C-alpha positions in Angstrom: 144.4 69.3 38.0 147.2 71.0 36.0 150.8 69.8 36.3 152.0 72.3 38.9 149.0 71.5 41.2 149.4 67.8 40.7 153.2 68.0 41.4 152.6 69.8 44.7 149.7 67.5 45.7 151.6 64.3 45.0 154.5 65.6 47.1 152.2 66.4 50.0 149.9 63.4 49.8 151.6 60.6 47.8 149.1 58.0 49.0 145.9 59.9 48.5 143.4 59.8 45.6 141.5 62.9 44.5 137.9 62.8 43.5 137.3 66.5 42.9 139.3 69.8 42.5 137.2 72.9 42.9 137.7 76.7 42.6 138.0 78.9 45.7 136.7 82.0 43.8 138.3 84.8 41.7 141.7 86.2 42.6 143.6 89.2 41.3 146.9 87.6 42.2 148.0 85.7 39.1 151.2 84.5 40.8 149.2 82.0 43.0 146.5 79.5 42.6 144.4 78.0 45.4 142.0 75.1 44.9 139.8 73.0 47.1 140.8 69.3 46.9 138.5 66.5 47.9 139.8 63.0 48.6 138.1 59.7 48.0 137.5 59.3 51.7 135.5 62.6 51.7 138.1 64.7 53.4 138.8 68.2 52.0 142.0 70.3 52.0 143.0 73.6 50.4 146.1 73.7 48.3 147.9 76.9 47.4 150.8 76.9 44.9 153.2 79.7 43.9 152.8 79.6 40.1 155.9 81.7 39.6 158.1 79.5 41.7 158.7 82.1 44.4 158.4 80.3 47.7 158.9 83.4 49.9 155.2 84.0 50.0 154.5 80.4 51.1 157.3 80.6 53.7 155.8 83.8 55.1 152.2 82.5 55.2 153.3 79.3 56.9 155.4 81.2 59.5 152.7 83.8 60.4 149.9 81.1 60.6 152.1 79.2 63.0 152.9 82.3 65.0 149.3 83.6 65.3 147.8 80.2 65.8 150.1 79.5 68.8 148.4 82.3 70.7 144.7 81.4 69.9 143.8 85.1 69.9 142.8 85.1 66.2 141.4 82.0 64.5 143.6 80.8 61.6 143.6 77.7 59.4 145.8 74.7 60.3 148.7 74.0 58.1 148.9 70.3 57.1 151.9 70.4 54.8 154.1 73.0 53.1 157.3 73.2 51.1 158.4 76.8 50.1 161.7 75.5 48.7 160.4 72.8 46.3 160.2 73.1 42.5 156.5 74.0 43.0 156.2 75.9 46.4 153.0 75.0 48.1 150.9 75.2 51.2 148.1 72.8 52.3 145.6 73.8 55.0 142.6 72.2 56.6 139.1 73.8 56.1 138.4 76.2 58.9 135.5 75.8 61.2 132.7 78.3 61.2 131.4 80.0 58.1 132.5 82.5 55.5 132.3 86.0 56.7 131.0 87.2 53.4 128.0 84.9 53.6 127.0 86.4 56.9 127.5 90.0 55.7 125.6 89.6 52.4 122.3 88.7 54.1 122.6 91.0 57.1 120.7 94.2 57.9 122.5 97.3 59.2 122.5 96.4 62.8 123.6 92.8 62.1 126.4 94.3 60.0 127.4 96.6 62.8 127.8 93.6 65.0 130.0 91.9 62.4 132.0 95.1 62.0 132.6 95.3 65.7 133.8 91.7 65.7 136.2 92.6 62.9 137.6 95.5 64.9 138.1 93.3 67.9 139.9 90.7 65.9 142.2 93.2 64.3 143.1 94.7 67.7 143.9 91.2 68.9 146.2 90.6 66.0 148.0 94.0 66.5 148.7 93.1 70.2 152.0 91.8 69.1 154.6 94.5 69.4 158.0 94.4 67.7 161.2 96.5 68.1 161.5 97.1 64.4 159.3 97.2 61.3 160.1 94.6 58.6 159.2 91.9 56.2 158.5 88.4 57.5 160.9 85.9 56.0 160.4 82.8 58.2 159.5 81.7 61.7 156.7 79.9 63.5 155.1 79.4 66.8 158.1 80.6 68.8 158.5 83.9 66.8 159.0 85.5 63.5 162.2 86.1 61.5 162.2 89.6 60.0 164.2 91.5 57.4 164.0 94.7 59.2 163.9 98.3 57.9 162.2 101.6 58.5 158.5 101.7 58.2 158.8 104.0 55.2 161.1 101.6 53.4 158.8 98.6 54.2 155.8 100.5 53.0 157.5 101.5 49.7 158.4 97.8 49.3 154.7 96.8 49.6 153.8 99.4 47.0 156.4 97.9 44.7 154.9 94.4 45.2 151.5 95.8 44.4 152.9 97.4 41.2 154.3 94.1 40.2 150.8 92.6 40.3 149.1 95.5 38.5 147.8 94.1 35.1 148.3 97.3 33.0 150.2 100.6 33.0 147.4 103.0 32.4 148.0 104.7 35.7 151.6 103.4 36.3 152.7 107.0 37.0 150.6 106.9 40.2 152.9 104.4 41.8 155.9 106.8 41.3 153.8 109.7 42.7 152.7 107.9 45.8 156.1 106.5 46.5 157.5 110.1 46.3 154.8 111.2 48.7 155.5 108.4 51.1 159.2 109.3 51.1 158.4 112.9 51.8 156.5 111.8 54.9 159.3 109.6 56.2 159.6 111.5 59.5 155.9 111.0 60.2 155.8 107.4 59.2 159.0 106.1 60.8 157.7 107.2 64.2 154.8 104.6 63.9 154.5 101.7 66.2 155.5 98.2 64.9 152.9 95.5 65.1 152.0 92.4 63.0 149.7 93.4 60.2 147.6 91.0 58.0 147.8 93.3 55.0 144.7 92.2 53.2 141.7 91.9 55.6 139.0 91.8 52.9 135.7 90.0 53.5 136.7 86.9 51.5 139.8 86.5 53.8 137.6 86.4 56.9 135.5 83.7 58.6 133.4 83.5 61.7 134.3 81.0 64.4 132.3 81.0 67.6 131.9 84.7 67.7 135.4 85.6 66.6 136.6 86.7 63.2 139.4 84.6 61.8 141.7 85.5 59.0 142.9 83.6 55.9 145.5 84.3 53.3 148.5 85.6 55.3 151.1 85.8 52.4 151.5 89.6 52.5 151.6 89.9 56.3 154.3 92.2 57.6 155.3 94.2 60.6 154.2 97.8 60.3 151.9 100.5 61.5 148.6 99.1 62.9 146.8 102.2 61.7 147.3 101.1 58.1 145.6 97.8 58.7 142.7 99.5 60.4 142.3 102.1 57.6 142.5 99.3 55.1 139.9 97.1 56.7 137.5 100.0 56.7 138.1 100.7 53.0 137.8 97.0 52.0 134.8 96.0 54.2 132.7 99.2 54.8 133.4 102.0 52.3 132.3 101.8 48.7 134.4 102.8 45.7 133.4 106.4 45.7 131.8 107.0 49.0 132.3 106.5 52.7 130.4 103.6 54.3 127.5 104.0 56.8 128.7 105.9 59.9 127.0 103.2 62.0 129.3 100.6 60.6 132.4 102.7 60.9 131.6 103.5 64.5 131.1 99.8 65.3 134.4 98.9 63.7 136.3 101.4 65.8 134.4 100.5 68.9 135.3 96.9 68.4 139.0 97.8 68.1 138.8 99.9 71.3 137.1 97.0 73.1 140.4 95.0 72.8 143.1 97.7 72.4 141.6 100.4 74.6 142.2 103.1 71.9 142.8 103.4 68.2 146.4 103.0 67.1 148.8 105.9 67.9 148.9 108.3 65.0 145.8 106.9 63.4 144.4 110.2 62.1 147.8 111.9 61.4 148.9 109.2 59.0 145.5 108.6 57.4 146.2 110.8 54.3 149.3 108.7 53.5 147.4 105.4 53.7 144.5 106.7 51.7 146.8 107.6 48.8 148.5 104.2 49.0 145.1 102.5 49.1 143.9 104.2 45.9 146.6 102.4 44.0 144.5 99.3 44.5 141.9 101.0 42.2 144.1 102.9 39.7 146.7 100.1 39.4 143.9 97.5 38.7 141.7 99.8 36.7 140.9 97.2 34.0 139.5 94.8 36.6 137.7 97.4 38.7 135.8 98.7 35.6 134.3 95.2 35.2 132.5 95.6 38.5 131.0 99.1 38.2 128.1 100.4 36.3 129.6 103.3 34.5 131.6 104.0 31.4 135.4 103.4 31.5 136.0 107.0 30.4 134.0 108.4 33.3 135.7 106.1 35.8 139.1 106.9 34.4 138.5 110.7 34.9 137.3 110.0 38.5 140.3 107.8 39.3 142.8 110.5 38.2 140.9 113.3 40.0 140.7 111.2 43.2 144.4 110.5 43.2 145.1 114.2 42.7 142.8 115.0 45.6 144.4 112.4 47.9 148.0 113.5 47.1 147.0 117.1 47.6 146.1 116.3 51.2 149.7 115.2 52.0 
């Protein structure tokens, strides 16, 4: 256990002894580190630390977990200890019940995956059933409510793009961030009319778990209040579509059916604002090109040409 992890752990559990510290898997966010910690009595917790000393992400995650957990509509981990203001900001959570969503998905056939996709849609709709008067960034809060730094949805979305840019490991496609921000700004009238709901922000398979037929969510540090259509477009991209092609129509249909099961209909403006969110989402590929290329079976030059052409196509749709 390195010094920052040890400092956070000793603050949270001064009387506990550790027998093992394990990895929780790869992460593209180098500003955090999360580990699995096992005590001598056999109990296990998960410890997340903000390596850059910025406790705002820890404060946000603690607040949103408390807020969502108080309603029991979406399973979330239980926070055991947290200090966003300490020299090493940290969050400690219990292991969740149930099983990792990714494990269930990996061994499933198409119909089994359709069932899982439908469960994801229902869970996301349950999360979005929290309406706010304004869009904004979560800065604090808990079971009784969330404290927001409010702004227009356009401004909040531009802020999230800026945060993504700060995490991007290289500047090969840095100009894409400027181009997408300009396109978002040009669509301010369309975007600012969006409803305001609580969004998870990163509903990828590794951030999901299954608990008694419900899909729970982990890793709430980029949660914010914005257009629910963006969360739904993003979950399709992260869980069903592949890098270059749309996912199976059966799974897409199941995802949307699950959402309608709980919400009655897809988010207002779902299709109208789709081109904006598709351009924003492609930044997750172009901004992280050096990491994406490690996971695909094609030459970097070929992938680079496609990334540029695809961004040009998406921007042309706006």
